[in-house]
N, C-alpha and C positions, 0 to 999 in steps of 0.2 A: 503492499498501498504506499502509496506516496502523500505526503502531508502537500501543503499546501506554503511556498517561496523555501522548499526541500530543496537541494541539489541533487539532484540525479544524476546517476554518473551511469556511461557506457562503456566500456571499452570491444571494440571490433580490433581493427586496423591501429586506428588510431584511439586516443582518449577524448570522448567527445562529455562537455558538463552543460546540458543545461537545464533550468528555474522553471518553474510551474508558477503560475501569478493568476490567482482565481480561477478558469477557465481557457488563459490562454500560458502554450507553451514556448517560452521565454530563450531563441535560440541564434539569436542573431545581436553582435556587440561593437559598441563601437568606443572610436574616441571622440568627445568635442574638445575644445580650445573655450573658454569663456573668458573675458576682462574680469581682473576682480574684484568690480561692482556688480555687472551682470553677476556673477557666481554669489556673490553678498545677497546681492534680491533674490535669489531661487534658492538659495542654505535659506533664507527666513522667511518666504512665502510657501518652501515645502514642511520647514517645521510646524508651522503657521497652522495646518493642512496636516501634523501628524504623518506622513508622508516621507520618504527618501527621499530625494532630487531625482533620482533614478524612475520612481516612481511617478510622479511632479514631470518629470518631464514624458514620459508615456501617455500621461494623458493629454496633455498637452496636442503633442503629437494627435492622436487620436482625437478630440474634439475638434483639431482645426482642419486636418483631413477630413470629417463627416461634416463639414462644411464644401470643400470642395471637391466633395465626392463627385465622381468619373463616371461620365453614362458607358456603360456595359454592353457590349452587344453579343449574340451566344455567334455559335459556330454554323450552325443551320443557317441564319440572316444574312449571315455574312456570305456561304458561299450562293446564296436565295442572290445577293444583288450579284455575287459571280458572275449567273448561268444568264441574272437578265440583263447584265452589258454587254456576253457574247452573246447572244440574241443575233444581235445588233451589227456583228461583224464580222468581215468579209471574206470567210475560212474558203474558198475556192480557191484551189491549184495550188494551196498550201501542203507540200510533202510530210504530213507531222512526222513522220519516222525522222526523216530527216532532221525536222527542227532537235528533236529528240534527240538523238543521239548525237549533233552539231554541240546541244549541254551538257551532256553530260562530260564533255569536254572539258572543261572549265570547271 
């Protein structure tokens, strides 16, 4: 059983450490450099909310990205768009086999 906040270690070809936070598996790590005033502000805000700086930054990033959520299109819709575009193309006289073989050279 894995408890919240507990380090999960998996040994395969290499050792990997993951953390579980709530219902998220945290597997990516990054380093961010802050100016001293920005760091103090983050530290103060995270302490005010009883969070670590990492938890606070993740929360801010998540809420910020929710505001700018990009529109996703399903694969089926993309293929349908491609088929619709191909309907208007004049493919008479094209040697498809020759085009495929030419493309494989690169």
